Every structure is written in structure tokens, then in C-alpha cells.
C-alpha positions in Angstrom: 100.6 76.9 144.4 99.3 74.5 141.8 96.5 76.8 140.9 98.8 79.7 140.8 101.2 77.9 138.6 98.2 77.0 136.4 96.9 80.2 136.1 100.2 81.7 135.4 100.6 80.0 132.4 97.5 80.8 130.8 98.8 84.1 129.0 101.9 82.3 127.9 99.8 79.4 126.2 97.4 81.9 124.6 100.4 83.9 123.5 102.2 80.7 121.9 98.8 79.6 120.5 98.6 83.3 118.7 102.1 82.9 117.6 101.6 79.6 115.8 98.5 80.9 114.1 100.4 84.1 112.8 103.2 81.6 111.5 100.8 79.6 109.8 98.8 82.6 108.3 102.1 83.9 107.0 103.1 80.5 105.7 99.9 79.7 103.6 98.0 83.1 103.4 99.1 86.2 101.1 98.5 85.4 97.4 94.8 85.9 97.5 95.0 89.2 99.7 97.8 90.6 97.7 96.3 90.1 94.2 92.8 91.3 95.5 94.2 94.5 97.0 96.0 95.1 93.5 92.7 94.6 92.1 91.5 97.7 93.6 93.9 99.7 91.7 93.9 103.5 90.8 91.8 102.6 87.5 89.3 100.6 89.5 89.0 103.5 92.1 88.3 106.1 89.0 85.8 103.7 87.7 84.0 103.4 90.8 84.0 107.2 91.6 82.4 107.8 88.3 79.7 105.3 89.0 79.0 107.0 92.1 78.8 110.2 90.6 76.7 109.5 87.5 74.4 106.7 88.8 74.5 107.2 92.6 73.7 104.0 94.6 72.5 102.3 91.6 76.0 100.7 91.1 76.0 99.6 94.8 74.5 96.1 94.1 76.7 95.3 91.2 79.7 95.8 93.3 78.2 93.3 95.7 77.7 90.7 93.1 81.0 90.7 91.8 82.5 89.6 95.2 81.2 85.9 94.6 82.2 86.1 90.8 85.6 87.4 91.4 86.3 84.8 94.1 85.1 81.8 91.9 87.2 82.8 88.9 90.5 83.5 91.2 89.8 80.0 93.0 90.3 78.2 89.8 93.7 79.6 89.4 94.6 78.5 93.1 93.6 74.9 92.3 95.4 74.9 88.8 98.5 76.2 90.6 98.6 74.2 93.9 97.5 70.9 92.1 99.7 71.2 88.7 102.6 73.0 90.2 102.6 75.1 86.7 102.0 78.6 86.0 99.0 79.8 83.7 101.3 80.3 80.8 103.1 77.1 81.0 99.6 75.0 81.2 98.7 76.8 78.1 102.0 76.2 76.2 101.9 72.4 77.5 97.9 71.6 76.4 97.5 73.9 73.6 100.7 74.5 71.9 103.2 77.6 71.7 101.0 79.5 69.2 98.3 79.9 72.0 100.7 80.3 74.6 102.3 83.2 72.5 98.6 84.7 72.0 97.9 84.1 75.9 101.2 85.8 76.5 100.4 88.8 74.5 97.3 89.6 76.4 99.1 89.4 79.3 101.6 91.8 78.3 99.0 94.4 77.0 97.2 94.1 80.3 100.1 94.4 82.3 101.7 97.6 80.3 98.4 99.1 80.4 97.8 98.5 84.1 101.3 100.0 84.8 100.2 103.3 82.9 97.2 103.4 85.2 98.9 102.9 88.5 101.7 105.4 87.5 98.9 107.9 86.4 97.6 107.5 89.8 100.8 108.1 91.4 101.4 111.3 89.3 98.0 112.7 90.3 98.4 112.2 94.0 101.9 113.9 93.4 100.1 116.7 91.7 97.7 117.1 94.9 100.8 117.6 96.9 102.5 120.1 94.4 105.2 117.2 93.3 106.1 117.4 89.6 105.2 113.9 87.8 108.9 113.1 86.9 109.7 113.1 90.4 106.8 111.3 91.9 106.7 108.7 89.2 110.2 108.1 89.0 110.5 107.6 92.6 107.6 105.2 92.8 109.1 103.1 90.0 112.5 103.2 91.6 111.0 101.8 95.1 109.3 99.1 93.2 112.2 98.0 91.2 114.3 97.8 94.3 111.4 95.7 96.2 111.4 93.1 93.3 115.1 92.8 93.0 115.4 91.8 96.9 115.4 88.2 96.1 112.3 87.1 98.3 109.0 86.2 97.4 107.7 86.5 100.9 109.4 90.1 101.3 107.6 91.3 98.2 104.4 89.7 99.5 104.4 91.4 102.8 105.4 94.9 101.3 102.8 94.7 98.8 100.0 93.9 101.2 101.1 96.7 103.4 100.5 99.1 100.6 97.4 97.7 99.7 96.0 98.1 103.2 96.1 101.7 102.9 93.0 101.4 100.7 91.0 100.8 103.7 91.1 104.6 104.4 88.0 104.8 102.0 85.9 102.9 104.4 86.7 105.4 107.0 85.9 108.2 104.3 82.7 106.7 103.3 81.4 106.2 106.7 82.6 109.9 107.6 80.2 111.4 105.0 77.1 109.7 106.6 75.5 107.8 103.7 71.8 107.5 103.6 70.9 103.8 103.8 67.1 104.4 102.5 68.6 105.8 99.3 70.5 102.8 98.6 67.7 100.5 99.2 65.5 102.6 96.7 68.2 102.5 94.3 68.6 98.7 94.6 65.1 98.1 93.6 65.1 100.1 90.6 68.0 99.6 88.6 68.2 101.2 85.1 69.0 97.7 83.1 67.8 99.3 79.7 70.1 102.3 79.6 73.0 101.7 77.6 74.9 104.5 79.4 74.5 102.3 82.5 75.5 99.1 80.9 78.4 100.5 79.5 79.8 102.0 83.0 78.6 98.5 84.5 80.8 96.7 81.8 83.8 99.1 82.7 83.1 98.0 86.5 83.5 94.2 85.4 86.3 95.0 83.5 88.1 96.9 86.3 87.5 93.9 88.7 88.4 90.9 86.8 91.7 91.6 84.8 93.9 89.3 82.9 97.1 89.6 85.3 95.5 88.5 88.3 95.0 85.0 86.9 98.5 84.8 86.0 99.8 86.4 89.4 97.9 84.3 91.8 98.8 81.1 90.2 102.4 81.8 89.9 102.3 83.0 93.6 101.1 79.9 95.0 104.1 78.0 93.2 106.6 80.5 94.3 105.3 80.5 97.9 105.5 76.6 97.8 101.9 75.8 98.4 101.9 73.2 95.9 104.1 71.0 98.0 101.0 70.3 100.3 98.0 70.5 98.0 95.2 69.5 100.4 96.0 71.5 103.4 97.4 74.4 101.3 94.1 74.4 99.2 91.9 74.9 102.1 93.9 78.1 103.4 94.2 79.5 100.0 90.5 79.4 99.3 90.0 81.4 102.7 92.8 83.7 101.7 91.0 84.1 98.3 87.7 84.6 99.6 88.7 87.3 102.4 90.6 89.1 99.7 87.5 89.1 97.3 85.4 90.9 100.2 88.2 93.3 101.0 88.5 94.5 97.6 84.9 94.8 96.7 84.3 96.4 100.0 86.8 99.2 99.2 85.0 99.6 95.6 81.8 99.8 97.4 83.1 102.3 99.6 84.2 104.7 97.0 80.9 104.4 95.1 79.0 105.4 98.4 81.6 108.0 99.2 80.9 109.8 95.7 77.4 108.7 95.6 76.6 110.3 99.0 78.5 113.7 98.2 79.3 114.7 94.5 76.6 112.4 93.3 73.9 114.4 95.3 75.3 117.9 94.4 77.1 117.7 91.0 76.1 114.2 89.6 77.6 115.4 86.1 81.0 116.6 87.5 83.9 114.9 85.3 85.6 112.7 87.5 88.4 111.0 85.1 91.5 111.9 87.1 92.7 111.3 90.7 92.7 115.5 90.9 89.2 115.7 89.6 88.0 113.3 92.3 89.9 114.9 95.1 89.0 118.3 94.1 85.4 117.3 94.1 85.5 115.7 97.4 87.5 118.3 99.1 84.5 120.4 100.0 83.0 117.2 102.2 86.3 115.8 103.5 88.2 118.8 104.4 91.1 120.6 103.0 94.6 119.6 103.4 93.6 116.6 105.8 91.4 115.4 103.6 93.4 115.6 100.5 96.3 113.6 102.2 93.9 111.0 103.4 92.6 110.5 99.8 95.9 110.4 98.5 97.3 107.7 100.7 94.7 105.3 99.8 95.5 106.0 96.2 99.1 105.7 96.5 98.6 102.2 98.2 96.3 101.2 95.5 98.5 102.0 92.7 101.8 101.0 94.4 100.2 97.5 95.1 98.9 97.0 91.8 102.1 98.2 90.3 104.1 95.5 92.0 101.5 92.7 91.2 101.2 93.6 87.4 105.0 93.8 86.7 105.7 90.7 88.8 102.8 89.0 86.6 104.2 90.0 83.3 107.8 88.7 84.2 106.0 85.6 85.5 103.9 84.9 82.6 106.5 85.6 79.9 108.8 83.1 81.7 106.1 80.4 81.8 105.4 81.2 78.0 109.0 81.2 76.8 110.3 78.6 79.2 113.1 80.7 81.1 113.8 80.8 84.9 111.4 83.1 86.7 111.1 83.1 90.4 111.2 85.8 92.9 113.1 83.6 95.3 116.1 83.5 92.7 118.9 86.2 92.6 119.5 88.5 89.6 122.0 85.9 88.2 119.9 82.9 88.6 117.0 84.6 86.6 118.5 87.6 84.7 115.8 87.8 82.1 112.9 87.6 84.6 114.4 90.4 86.4 115.3 92.4 83.2 111.7 92.2 82.1 110.5 93.4 85.5 112.5 96.4 85.5 111.6 97.0 82.0 107.9 96.9 82.8 108.4 99.9 85.1 110.6 102.0 82.7 108.3 101.6 80.2 105.2 102.6 82.4 107.2 105.6 83.4 107.9 106.7 80.0 104.4 106.2 78.7 103.0 108.3 81.6 105.3 111.1 81.1 105.2 111.4 77.5 101.5 110.9 77.1 99.5 114.1 76.1 96.4 112.6 77.4 96.2 110.5 80.5 92.6 110.3 80.7 92.2 108.9 77.4 94.9 106.6 77.9 93.5 105.3 81.4 90.1 104.7 79.7 91.4 102.8 77.0 93.2 100.4 79.4 89.9 99.8 81.0 88.3 99.1 77.8 90.9 96.8 76.7 90.7 94.8 80.0 87.2 93.9 79.2 87.8 93.2 75.6 90.4 90.6 76.9 88.2 88.7 79.2 86.5 86.4 76.8 89.9 84.9 76.0 91.6 84.8 79.3 88.3 83.2 81.0 88.1 80.9 78.2 91.5 79.5 78.6 90.9 79.4 82.3 87.7 77.4 82.4 89.0 74.9 79.5 92.3 74.3 81.7 90.1 73.3 84.6 88.2 71.1 83.0 90.9 69.5 80.8 94.1 69.5 83.3 93.0 69.0 86.6 92.6 65.3 87.8 88.7 64.5 88.4 88.8 64.8 92.2 90.0 68.4 91.9 87.7 69.6 89.1 84.4 71.6 89.9 81.4 69.2 90.0 77.5 69.4 90.1 75.5 72.7 90.7 78.8 74.5 91.5 80.5 73.7 88.2 77.1 75.4 86.4 77.0 78.2 88.5 80.6 79.3 87.8 80.4 78.6 84.1 77.2 80.5 84.1 78.9 83.5 85.9 81.8 83.6 83.8 79.8 83.5 80.7 78.0 86.5 81.9 81.3 88.3 82.6 82.6 87.2 78.9 79.4 88.8 77.8 80.0 92.0 79.2 83.4 91.9 77.5 81.7 91.2 74.2 79.3 93.7 74.9 82.4 96.3 75.6 83.8 95.2 72.1 80.7 95.6 70.2 80.0 99.1 71.6 83.3 100.3 71.2 83.5 99.3 67.7 
């Protein structure tokens, strides 16, 4: 009887242990996952598709290298938020003054509005694939996002955003389904065209598409709204894992898009114009199949666009609240934080208006990616200086790790400056 009783409790113990881990996961994980899934937005996926078409597997290695760079940069925001209990804009205002805070807020506002244009352009593109007019698809998407944000719960926003973002994983299945050739990838890895200006320009676009200003504002604000700053030691450990897993997932999705297009369009029509969702989908349909391929491709793009639009609009409203000092929390009601929710709603309305009344969405989207790369020197400069100046010594980077992060950040800033010079 004792043995029977012992063995009968094992499944319950296992279930209880799983439940505890699930609760711990929901309490401590999330900001890193959602911001990284948002990072692989419509503009990033279009950039990855262009990379695969024009340069094939030559753009595989950069996507892998960007994984640790993305983690290192976002990990700094996690430490700043958890240790100081202050958002990015608030720290700049406190330590550098209102003028620099306003400048930082301006970069955030530019990148946020630009990103919303990109995301709603992605929604419009998927709608066009299904025969839905842009004014219906874009307006419906904005309406859903506004309602989610007005729910008065950070946890709800985070869960819904992650569910949207996980739809991007369909691109992993599509990439495997076209049976890429590993041998071709290995040859390309050993022969990167570093001296080609066209390759370098597209590489800079990939950097600008992966590391975006609004990500820093969002994740630093998210760890505070989630309450992780109340238990810095234990929270930081889980937040780092959350960020690392997110970085691997988002770059794996980017890698999947590069491989998907490189193994198909890159082999048959390497110079095909892939500037919009419709162009990419039409180019891939012969390889993915008709209606089913179109639906699966559109599902991933909708997920990427919706999670990014959600994160971007929240980041913009958070950042403005930090810079100007008004109440800004997703856990507040509309009455408690009226200006925060007004800005959140207005961002969507402006994004919808610009997309519906723009004559050339392709040029608009490309300009947004270039602008992101141009803003990187300022954004990363603030981030690194804050880490070295604001955090107590025990929470700062030290030794080899510090030099590694600064060197990689300098490389990213260099690409941003390269983009500015080339564009001029």
C-alpha cells in the first residue's frame, strides 16, 4: 500500500512542479521575449528577404553574429531598469538634463512613428494578398491594438503580444520545407564580399533592422511595469535568460527568411524586386504552393507586424512619459494616466493615416530602415554612458566583457555612421 501510495503521488508532484515553474516563468519572463519578437517586424523580414535574394547565403553569417550583439545591448537596458527602477528617458533627464532628454525623446518618436508605418504597411500587404482593401485591414489592426493597450494590464498586453509574435515561427517551417543546401551556405560563409559597397549597404540595413531605438525604451520600461525591480538579484538572472532566448529566436526567424529566399528566389531570380510583402509572397508562391503558401506566409507577417506595432506604440508612450514626467503605466486605468493612453492611441491613428495616404510605401519603408541606422550612434551612446555612470560598481560591466560589449557597440555605431555618409 505504501509503495502504491508513493507511486500514485508522482504524477501529481510532477504536475505541481510544472505548475510552479510555469507561474515563475509568467512572473519573471516576458519583456525580453516580446521585445525580441517585435524586433523581427515587417521591415526586418523584408530586409532579410532582400538579403537572401541579392546575396544568397552570404548574409547568413551576419544574422548569426547579430545574436550576441543584440543580447549584449538589450541586457544593459535590463540592468538599468531593474537596478535603478527608472526608464531610459527618465535616466537621461536626471543625469544629462532636459535638453538631452528631449533630444532622446525625439529619436524615439521618429523611430516609433516610422516603425508603425512599416508595421501597418505589412498589414496592408497581407490584406492585399487576401483581397482585403487597406483601409479595412489597417484600420481593423489599429483598432485591435488600441483596445489591447487600453485594457489596463501590462501582463495582458505582454501575453497577447507574445502570442502574436510566435506566429513568426512559421518561417522556420517554410525554410526547412524548401530543402536548403548546407553546402552552398558553407561556401558562402567562407567567401563574404566585404569589399562590395552594395553588400555593405545591405548589411548596414540589416543592422538597422535588428537594433532599433524603441527596443531600448521598451524593455527598460517593461521590467519596471512588470515589477522586476523589486527583487533585483533574482529577477536579473531570469531577465537575462529571457533576453538571451529572445535574441536567439528573433535572429533564427531572420535567418530562416534569408535561407527561405536564398534557396528559392535567390537561385532562380536573384535580382527580383522584393520591396513589399506582396512582391515577396508572389515570388515565393511557386515554391510554397498557392493559397496555402500565401496564407502561411501572411500569417507570419501579420504576427510580426502586430507584435511590433504593439511594442512600438507602448515604447513611444512610455518614453514620452519618462521624458516629460507624467504618469505612464499599462497597469493604470485611462483616468489615472490619460496622457499616456492618449499618446498610445494617437500613435496608431497617425500610423494608419500615413500608410493610407502615402503614395509610395516602398520608399517610405526604406527611409524608415535608413533612419533607424542613423539614430543608432546617439541611442547606443546614451545607453553605454548611462551604464558606466549610473549603475553602482557591482552592477556594471567589468574586464573583458566590458571591452567586448563596447567594441561590438562601436561596430554597430560604425555601421550607423556608414549609413549616414552613404545616404548623404
